TORVO-530832 format. One line per 5 residues: number of its first residue (from 1); their letters; for each residue x, y, z of C-alpha. Coordinates in nm, 2 decimals. Each point is the difference from the previous one (the first is absolute). Layout:
REM TORVO-530832
NUM> A> X:Y:Z ~ ... $
END
This chain:
REM TORVO-530832
1> XXXXX> 2.67:-1.55:-1.14 ~ 0.00:-0.05:0.38 ~ -0.15:-0.29:0.19 ~ -0.28:0.23:0.12 ~ -0.10:0.06:-0.36 $
6> XXXXX> -0.04:-0.37:-0.07 ~ -0.24:-0.07:0.29 ~ -0.33:-0.10:-0.15 ~ -0.30:0.20:0.12 ~ -0.36:-0.11:0.06 $
11> XXXXX> -0.23:0.30:-0.06 ~ -0.24:0.04:0.29 ~ -0.26:0.17:-0.22 ~ -0.08:0.23:0.30 ~ -0.07:0.35:-0.12 $
16> XXXXX> 0.32:0.20:0.01 ~ 0.20:-0.24:0.21 ~ 0.20:-0.15:-0.29 ~ 0.14:0.34:-0.09 ~ 0.13:0.04:0.35 $
21> XXXXX> 0.13:-0.36:0.00 ~ 0.16:0.05:-0.35 ~ -0.19:-0.29:-0.16 ~ -0.15:-0.19:0.29 ~ 0.11:-0.25:0.27 $
26> XXXXX> 0.31:-0.20:-0.05 ~ -0.13:-0.33:-0.15 ~ 0.02:-0.33:0.19 ~ 0.06:0.16:0.34 ~ -0.21:0.08:0.31 $
31> XXXXX> -0.06:0.36:0.08 ~ -0.09:0.11:0.35 ~ -0.27:0.27:0.02 ~ -0.04:0.15:0.34 ~ -0.23:0.26:0.15 $
36> XXXXX> -0.21:0.10:0.29 ~ -0.37:-0.08:0.03 ~ -0.20:0.16:-0.29 ~ 0.31:0.08:-0.21 ~ -0.12:-0.21:-0.30 $
41> XXXXX> 0.20:-0.32:0.03 ~ -0.27:-0.24:-0.09 ~ -0.13:0.21:-0.29 ~ 0.36:0.03:-0.14 ~ 0.05:-0.37:0.03 $
46> XXXXX> -0.34:-0.09:-0.14 ~ 0.04:0.23:-0.30 ~ 0.34:-0.16:-0.07 ~ -0.19:-0.32:-0.06 ~ -0.31:0.15:-0.18 $
51> XXXXX> 0.20:0.22:-0.24 ~ 0.22:-0.31:-0.08 ~ -0.31:-0.19:-0.10 ~ -0.17:0.28:-0.19 ~ 0.30:0.14:-0.19 $
56> XXXXX> 0.24:-0.29:-0.03 ~ -0.21:-0.31:0.04 ~ 0.21:-0.11:0.29 ~ -0.18:-0.21:0.26 ~ 0.05:0.08:0.37 $
61> XXXXX> -0.02:-0.16:0.35 ~ -0.12:0.21:0.30 ~ 0.10:-0.14:0.34 ~ -0.20:0.16:0.27 ~ 0.09:-0.01:0.37 $
66> XXXXX> -0.26:0.25:0.12 ~ -0.32:0.06:-0.21 ~ -0.19:-0.30:-0.13 ~ -0.02:-0.04:-0.38 ~ -0.36:0.11:-0.01 $
71> XXXXX> 0.09:0.34:0.15 ~ 0.28:0.05:-0.26 ~ -0.23:-0.09:-0.28 ~ -0.26:0.25:0.12 ~ 0.26:0.28:0.05 $
76> XXXXX> 0.15:-0.03:-0.34 ~ -0.34:-0.04:-0.17 ~ -0.05:0.38:0.08 ~ 0.30:0.07:-0.23 ~ -0.15:-0.21:-0.28 $
81> XXXXX> 0.22:-0.31:0.05 ~ -0.20:-0.32:-0.05 ~ 0.20:-0.23:0.22 ~ -0.26:-0.27:0.02 ~ -0.01:-0.01:-0.38 $
86> XXXXX> 0.38:-0.03:-0.01 ~ -0.01:-0.28:0.25 ~ -0.24:-0.19:-0.22 ~ 0.23:0.06:-0.30 ~ 0.31:-0.12:0.19 $
91> XXXXX> 0.17:0.34:0.00 ~ -0.03:0.07:0.37 ~ 0.05:-0.23:0.30 ~ -0.03:0.06:0.37 ~ 0.20:-0.16:0.27 $
96> XXXXX> -0.20:0.06:0.32 ~ 0.25:0.01:0.29 ~ -0.21:0.23:0.22 ~ -0.03:-0.10:0.37 ~ -0.36:-0.10:0.08 $
101> XXXXX> -0.17:0.12:0.32 ~ -0.08:-0.36:0.09 ~ 0.36:-0.10:-0.03 ~ 0.22:-0.02:0.31 ~ 0.29:0.25:0.00 $
106> XXXXX> 0.31:-0.14:-0.14 ~ 0.28:-0.10:0.23 ~ 0.30:0.23:-0.05 ~ 0.23:-0.15:-0.26 ~ -0.25:-0.27:-0.10 $
111> XXXXX> -0.15:0.16:-0.32 ~ 0.05:-0.24:-0.28 ~ 0.17:0.21:-0.27 ~ 0.09:-0.32:-0.19 ~ -0.37:-0.08:-0.05 $
116> XXXXX> -0.07:0.36:-0.11 ~ 0.29:-0.01:-0.25 ~ -0.15:-0.33:-0.15 ~ -0.34:0.16:-0.03 ~ 0.14:0.30:-0.18 $
121> XXXXX> 0.21:-0.22:-0.23 ~ -0.31:-0.21:-0.08 ~ -0.21:0.31:-0.09 ~ 0.28:0.14:-0.21 ~ 0.04:-0.31:-0.21 $
126> XXXXX> -0.38:-0.07:-0.02 ~ -0.07:0.33:-0.18 ~ 0.34:0.07:-0.15 ~ 0.04:0.32:0.21 ~ 0.29:0.24:-0.06 $
131> XXXXX> -0.11:0.25:0.28 ~ -0.05:-0.07:0.37 ~ -0.12:0.22:0.29 ~ 0.03:-0.08:0.37 ~ -0.22:0.24:0.20 $
136> XXXXX> 0.11:0.05:0.28 ~ 0.28:-0.17:0.19 ~ -0.06:0.21:0.31 ~ -0.31:-0.22:0.07 ~ 0.22:-0.30:0.03 $
141> XXXXX> 0.31:0.16:0.16 ~ -0.21:0.15:0.27 ~ -0.01:-0.35:0.15 ~ 0.38:0.01:0.05 ~ 0.20:0.19:0.26 $
146> XXXXX> 0.34:-0.09:-0.13 ~ 0.11:0.22:-0.29 ~ 0.26:-0.27:-0.09 ~ -0.29:-0.23:-0.10 ~ -0.16:0.28:-0.20 $
151> XXXXX> 0.32:0.05:-0.20 ~ 0.05:-0.37:-0.05 ~ -0.35:-0.06:-0.12 ~ 0.00:0.31:-0.23 ~ 0.31:-0.14:-0.16 $
156> XXXXX> -0.16:-0.33:-0.04 ~ -0.31:0.15:-0.17 ~ 0.22:0.22:-0.23 ~ 0.21:-0.30:-0.10 ~ -0.31:-0.21:-0.08 $
161> XXXXX> -0.14:0.28:-0.22 ~ 0.33:0.04:-0.17 ~ 0.01:-0.37:-0.08 ~ -0.34:0.02:-0.16 ~ 0.12:0.27:-0.24 $
166> XXXXX> -0.29:0.23:0.08 ~ 0.00:0.38:0.05 ~ -0.15:0.05:0.34 ~ -0.11:0.27:0.25 ~ 0.01:-0.06:0.37 $
171> XXXXX> -0.18:0.26:0.21 ~ 0.09:0.08:0.36 ~ -0.10:0.26:0.26 ~ 0.19:0.29:0.14 ~ -0.04:0.16:0.34 $
176> XXXXX> 0.04:0.36:-0.11 ~ 0.05:0.20:-0.32 ~ 0.37:0.10:0.04 ~ 0.14:-0.24:0.26 ~ 0.15:-0.31:-0.15 $
181> XXXXX> -0.11:-0.18:-0.32 ~ -0.19:-0.29:0.16 ~ -0.15:-0.10:0.33 ~ 0.27:-0.25:0.09 ~ 0.28:0.18:-0.17 $
186> XXXXX> 0.13:-0.32:-0.16 ~ -0.23:-0.07:-0.29 ~ 0.17:0.26:-0.23 ~ 0.33:-0.17:0.04 ~ -0.10:-0.33:-0.15 $
191> XXXXX> -0.16:0.12:-0.32 ~ 0.16:0.18:-0.30 ~ -0.27:0.26:-0.05 ~ -0.18:0.23:0.25 ~ -0.28:0.24:-0.06 $
196> XXXXX> -0.14:0.22:0.28 ~ -0.36:0.15:-0.01 ~ -0.07:0.29:0.23 ~ -0.33:0.17:0.10 ~ 0.12:0.31:0.19 $
201> XXXXX> -0.23:0.25:0.17 ~ 0.10:0.35:-0.13 ~ -0.20:0.30:0.10 ~ -0.31:-0.20:0.10 ~ 0.02:-0.19:-0.34 $
206> XXXXX> 0.15:-0.33:-0.09 ~ 0.28:0.00:-0.26 ~ 0.08:-0.34:-0.15 ~ 0.34:-0.07:-0.15 ~ 0.19:-0.30:-0.14 $
211> XXXXX> 0.38:-0.04:0.03 ~ 0.22:-0.26:-0.16 ~ 0.26:-0.06:0.28 ~ 0.20:-0.25:-0.20 ~ 0.00:-0.21:-0.31 $
216> XXXXX> 0.32:-0.20:0.04 ~ 0.21:0.03:-0.32 ~ -0.28:0.19:-0.19 ~ -0.04:0.38:-0.05 ~ -0.31:0.18:0.12 $
221> XXXXX> -0.12:0.35:0.08 ~ 0.08:0.12:0.35 ~ -0.20:0.19:0.25 ~ -0.37:0.00:0.09 ~ -0.27:0.02:-0.27 $
226> XXXXX> -0.36:0.11:0.05 ~ -0.27:-0.25:-0.06 ~ -0.37:-0.03:0.05 ~ -0.26:-0.28:0.00 ~ -0.27:0.09:-0.25 $
231> XXXXX> -0.34:-0.18:-0.01 ~ 0.03:-0.03:-0.37 ~ 0.37:-0.05:-0.07 ~ 0.12:-0.15:0.32 ~ 0.35:0.05:0.12 $
236> XXXXX> 0.14:0.30:-0.20 ~ 0.36:0.13:0.05 ~ 0.06:0.36:-0.12 ~ 0.35:-0.01:-0.14 ~ 0.01:0.37:-0.07 $
241> XXXXX> 0.30:0.10:-0.20 ~ 0.05:-0.35:-0.13 ~ -0.34:-0.02:-0.17 ~ 0.19:0.04:-0.32 ~ 0.09:0.28:-0.24 $
246> XXXXX> -0.21:0.07:-0.31 ~ 0.13:-0.18:-0.31 ~ -0.17:0.24:-0.25 ~ 0.20:0.31:-0.10 ~ -0.09:0.33:0.16 $
251> XXXXX> -0.29:0.18:-0.16 ~ 0.06:0.33:-0.19 ~ -0.37:0.06:-0.04 ~ -0.15:0.29:0.19 ~ -0.34:0.01:0.17 $
256> XXXXX> -0.18:0.30:0.13 ~ -0.02:0.07:0.37 ~ -0.34:0.15:-0.05 ~ 0.14:0.35:0.05 ~ 0.15:0.18:-0.30 $
261> XXXXX> 0.21:0.22:0.22 ~ 0.15:-0.29:0.18 ~ 0.06:-0.18:-0.33 ~ 0.20:0.29:-0.12 ~ 0.20:0.01:0.33 $
266> XXXXX> 0.08:-0.38:-0.05 ~ 0.12:0.04:-0.36 ~ -0.32:-0.11:-0.17 ~ -0.16:-0.23:0.26 ~ 0.10:-0.31:0.19 $
271> XXXXX> 0.17:-0.30:-0.17 ~ -0.23:-0.29:-0.04 ~ 0.18:-0.21:0.26 ~ 0.08:0.28:0.24 ~ -0.06:-0.03:0.38 $
276> XXXXX> -0.09:0.35:0.12 ~ 0.01:0.13:0.36 ~ -0.21:0.31:0.07 ~ 0.06:0.14:0.35 ~ -0.17:0.28:0.18 $
281> XXXXX> -0.19:0.10:0.32 ~ -0.37:-0.05:0.04 ~ -0.21:0.22:-0.23 ~ 0.29:0.08:-0.24 ~ -0.16:-0.18:-0.30 $
286> XXXXX> 0.12:-0.37:0.02 ~ -0.34:-0.16:-0.04 ~ -0.11:0.25:-0.27 ~ 0.32:-0.09:-0.20 ~ -0.07:-0.37:0.05 $
291> XXXXX> -0.36:0.03:-0.12 ~ 0.11:0.20:-0.31 ~ 0.27:-0.27:-0.07 ~ -0.27:-0.27:0.01 ~ -0.24:0.21:-0.21 $
296> XXXXX> 0.27:0.06:-0.27 ~ 0.06:-0.38:-0.01 ~ -0.36:-0.09:-0.05 ~ -0.03:0.28:-0.27 ~ 0.30:-0.17:-0.18 $
301> XXXXX> -0.18:-0.34:0.01 ~ 0.21:-0.14:0.28 ~ -0.12:-0.21:0.29 ~ 0.08:0.17:0.33 ~ 0.02:-0.13:0.36 $
306> XXXXX> -0.01:0.22:0.31 ~ 0.05:-0.08:0.37 ~ -0.09:0.28:0.25 ~ 0.06:-0.02:0.37 ~ -0.11:0.34:0.10 $
311> XXXXX> -0.36:0.03:-0.13 ~ -0.32:-0.21:-0.02 ~ -0.13:-0.09:-0.35 ~ -0.28:0.25:0.03 ~ 0.24:0.28:0.10 $
316> XXXXX> 0.22:-0.08:-0.29 ~ -0.29:0.00:-0.25 ~ -0.13:0.33:0.14 ~ 0.34:0.17:-0.02 ~ 0.07:-0.13:-0.35 $
321> XXXXX> -0.35:0.12:-0.12 ~ 0.09:0.35:0.13 ~ 0.28:0.00:-0.26 ~ -0.22:-0.15:-0.28 ~ 0.13:-0.36:0.04 $
326> XXXXX> -0.26:-0.27:-0.01 ~ 0.16:-0.29:0.19 ~ -0.32:-0.20:0.02 ~ -0.04:0.01:-0.38 ~ 0.36:-0.11:-0.06 $
331> XXXXX> -0.05:-0.29:0.24 ~ -0.32:-0.11:-0.16 ~ 0.17:0.01:-0.34 ~ 0.26:-0.24:0.13 ~ 0.29:0.25:-0.05 $
336> XXXXX> 0.06:0.09:0.36 ~ 0.02:-0.20:0.32 ~ 0.02:0.19:0.33 ~ 0.07:-0.16:0.34 ~ -0.07:0.21:0.31 $
341> XXXXX> 0.11:-0.14:0.34 ~ 0.14:0.10:0.34 ~ 0.36:-0.12:0.05 ~ -0.09:-0.15:0.34 ~ -0.21:-0.26:-0.16 $
346> XXXXX> 0.30:-0.22:-0.10 ~ 0.38:-0.02:0.03 ~ 0.24:0.16:-0.24 ~ 0.09:-0.34:-0.15 ~ -0.37:-0.07:-0.05 $
351> XXXXX> -0.04:0.32:-0.19 ~ 0.29:-0.09:-0.23 ~ -0.18:-0.33:-0.08 ~ -0.33:0.19:-0.07 ~ 0.16:0.25:-0.22 $
356> XXXXX> 0.21:-0.26:-0.19 ~ -0.31:-0.21:-0.05 ~ -0.20:0.29:-0.13 ~ 0.28:0.08:-0.24 ~ 0.01:-0.35:-0.13 $
361> XXXXX> -0.38:-0.04:-0.02 ~ -0.09:0.34:-0.14 ~ 0.31:0.06:-0.22 ~ 0.01:0.38:0.03 ~ 0.22:0.23:-0.20 $
366> XXXXX> 0.00:0.25:0.29 ~ 0.01:-0.04:0.38 ~ -0.05:0.26:0.28 ~ 0.08:-0.06:0.37 ~ -0.14:0.30:0.20 $
371> XXXXX> 0.16:0.03:0.25 ~ 0.30:-0.19:0.12 ~ 0.01:0.22:0.31 ~ -0.33:-0.15:0.12 ~ 0.17:-0.34:0.01 $
376> XXXXX> 0.25:0.13:0.26 ~ -0.28:-0.05:0.25 ~ 0.06:-0.37:-0.03 ~ 0.36:-0.03:-0.09 ~ 0.35:0.12:0.07 $
381> XXXXX> 0.18:0.23:-0.24 ~ 0.23:-0.29:-0.10 ~ -0.30:-0.22:-0.07 ~ -0.16:0.27:-0.21 ~ 0.32:0.03:-0.21 $
386> XXXXX> -0.01:-0.38:-0.05 ~ -0.36:0.03:-0.12 ~ 0.10:0.26:-0.26 ~ 0.29:-0.23:-0.12 ~ -0.23:-0.30:-0.03 $
391> XXXXX> -0.28:0.20:-0.18 ~ 0.26:0.16:-0.23 ~ 0.12:-0.34:-0.11 ~ -0.35:-0.11:-0.08 ~ -0.10:0.31:-0.20 $
396> XXXXX> 0.33:0.03:-0.19 ~ -0.03:-0.36:-0.11 ~ -0.33:0.09:-0.16 ~ 0.09:0.35:-0.11 ~ -0.28:0.17:0.20 $
401> XXXXX> 0.02:0.37:0.04 ~ -0.02:0.04:0.37 ~ -0.06:0.30:0.23 ~ 0.07:-0.02:0.37 ~ -0.10:0.29:0.22 $
406> XXXXX> 0.15:0.08:0.34 ~ -0.03:0.27:0.27 ~ 0.25:0.13:0.26 ~ -0.10:-0.13:0.34 ~ 0.09:0.07:0.36 $
411> XXXXX> 0.12:-0.35:0.06 ~ 0.35:0.09:-0.11 ~ 0.23:0.24:0.17 ~ 0.14:0.28:-0.22 ~ 0.33:-0.20:-0.04 $
416> XXXXX> -0.18:-0.31:-0.11 ~ -0.25:0.15:-0.25 ~ 0.26:0.09:-0.27 ~ 0.15:-0.35:0.02 ~ -0.33:-0.18:-0.05 $
421> XXXXX> -0.11:0.24:-0.27 ~ 0.33:-0.06:-0.19 ~ -0.03:-0.37:0.03 ~ -0.36:0.00:-0.14 ~ 0.12:0.23:-0.28 $
426> XXXXX> 0.29:-0.23:-0.08 ~ -0.25:-0.28:-0.08 ~ -0.20:0.20:-0.25 ~ 0.06:0.15:-0.34 ~ -0.17:0.34:0.04 $
431> XXXXX> -0.03:0.19:0.33 ~ -0.24:0.30:0.02 ~ -0.03:0.22:0.30 ~ -0.32:0.20:0.09 ~ 0.06:0.26:0.27 $
436> XXXXX> -0.16:0.30:0.17 ~ 0.13:0.35:0.03 ~ -0.13:0.31:0.18 ~ -0.06:0.33:-0.17 ~ -0.19:0.31:0.11 $
441> XXXXX> -0.16:-0.21:0.28 ~ -0.12:-0.27:-0.24 ~ 0.11:-0.36:-0.04 ~ 0.09:-0.08:-0.36 ~ 0.15:-0.30:-0.18 $
446> XXXXX> 0.30:-0.09:-0.20 ~ 0.11:-0.30:-0.21 ~ 0.35:-0.12:-0.10 ~ 0.13:-0.30:-0.20 ~ 0.28:-0.10:0.22 $
451> XXXXX> 0.12:-0.29:-0.22 ~ -0.10:-0.15:-0.34 ~ 0.23:-0.29:-0.09 ~ 0.10:-0.02:-0.37 ~ -0.17:0.33:-0.09 $
456> XXXXX> 0.05:0.37:0.01 ~ -0.24:0.18:0.23 ~ -0.10:0.34:0.12 ~ 0.23:0.11:0.28 ~ -0.22:0.29:0.12 $
461> XXXXX> -0.21:-0.01:0.31 ~ -0.34:0.12:-0.14 ~ -0.31:0.15:0.16 ~ -0.32:-0.21:0.01 ~ -0.36:0.10:0.02 $
466> XXXXX> -0.30:-0.24:0.04 ~ -0.35:0.09:-0.10 ~ -0.31:-0.17:-0.13 ~ 0.18:-0.10:-0.32 ~ 0.29:-0.17:0.18 $
471> XXXXX> 0.36:0.09:0.05 ~ 0.17:0.27:-0.19 ~ 0.38:0.04:-0.01 ~ 0.13:0.35:-0.05 ~ 0.31:0.21:0.02 $
476> XXXXX> 0.32:-0.07:0.19 ~ -0.02:0.08:0.37 ~ 0.29:0.23:0.03 ~ 0.14:0.11:0.33 ~ 0.09:-0.33:0.17 $
481> XXXXX> 0.34:0.02:0.18 ~ 0.25:-0.28:-0.02 ~ -0.11:-0.17:0.32 ~ -0.37:0.00:-0.10 ~ 0.08:-0.13:-0.34 $
486> XXXXX> 0.20:-0.29:0.14 ~ -0.29:-0.09:0.22 ~ -0.24:-0.06:-0.29 ~ 0.05:-0.37:-0.01 ~ -0.04:-0.05:0.38 $
491> XXXXX> -0.15:0.31:0.17 ~ -0.04:0.02:0.38 ~ -0.35:-0.03:0.13 ~ -0.26:0.13:-0.07 ~ 0.12:0.06:-0.36 $
496> XXXXX> -0.01:0.38:-0.01 ~ 0.31:0.13:-0.18 ~ -0.01:0.36:0.09 ~ -0.07:0.35:-0.15 ~ 0.05:0.06:-0.37 $
END
């Protein structure tokens, strides 16, 4: 066992962060949390205290250099944290070190850190605190022009916190997202642990990330990790691939796709815990397949959940009724829940939270996301892949049969499209391609099962027709040459294969 393995951790309790930190913050040490304005420093620090009280019964001290205690109480009340109650119970204590408007500006170098340290120590001993937050040192250090003083006083505070044996967070400001760790470029050198929060503007949208820059002597996940600030759950890190692998054995039970022909092509249906990717251009039958998949689940007595980002609720009900599917009746019976939204309403991280919450609350056996492509309007291809990874971890853990739909878009160049398609396919168990072909001046459709992990499947590209009864899968579509067949999993725009 290495020294790093023996370092005790203090779980933060912050959603998703402890997976990235491999257990939490190193115990008994101060951690510097830096970020630009609006990056979430105060929420991260405050939640570190509140989660400690709620989950571990560990009292905490909040030292504020900027906002008055009443503002902090009010802000955290919106997240359901009763700070006033905890103060009355001796679980939370404030040390108000904020500069008052009626106070004269401090003379450079005259700030009494000794008195501050005494106040913190008194509060810690009074309530038996094991967690401390200092938010934010920048309000104090802005009074100094000498970075040597900043470094000296940061060391002094860190030493005092160490002597108290508390696990602490010190917040500090940064001037930009990717230029230095802290404002004075000295704070990070006097503490053992550094976390950077970023709030980067990408494509007219903000993208929040958290990065553990260093945990001295302790292992942690590297790189930037997406997070969001949710009104209900607070600070939520999306640890993607590290959400955990399912502990239950893989299911050997088959469930129907809702289309007998597709079931046959897939060797008897989808496995119960399968994640399925159905790709195809607009009008090729993706939404129809999704509706039949949900209808088959309800018919089997399963609870089903659907998210659609291409249609309104009324459009979806009308289209379903055209194929004899009563969505409204299923919802009224409590077997189906459908969420219709436009992607621009929220961020990709927020949609992950919404979908995960609906999965936890509704406990479905089937899930449909129609379509992933609509989400590209608010995210990069890389971020979309991250979403699929995160959602895959959630549904696999609960053995939910999941159907994602996706369409080729003009956002990728011909060279990029196959790469993205292959990456998406590598994250799923079953990949099905719906495509167009041209014959005798008419546009017709084909379907192919490109992959089906752990199961034999039909290797033919088959013709498809759609009528009032739904989708019908027919004979093999013979006549594709080698180049056209190779393009089935990632065709060039607009999705027309060629003459057959």
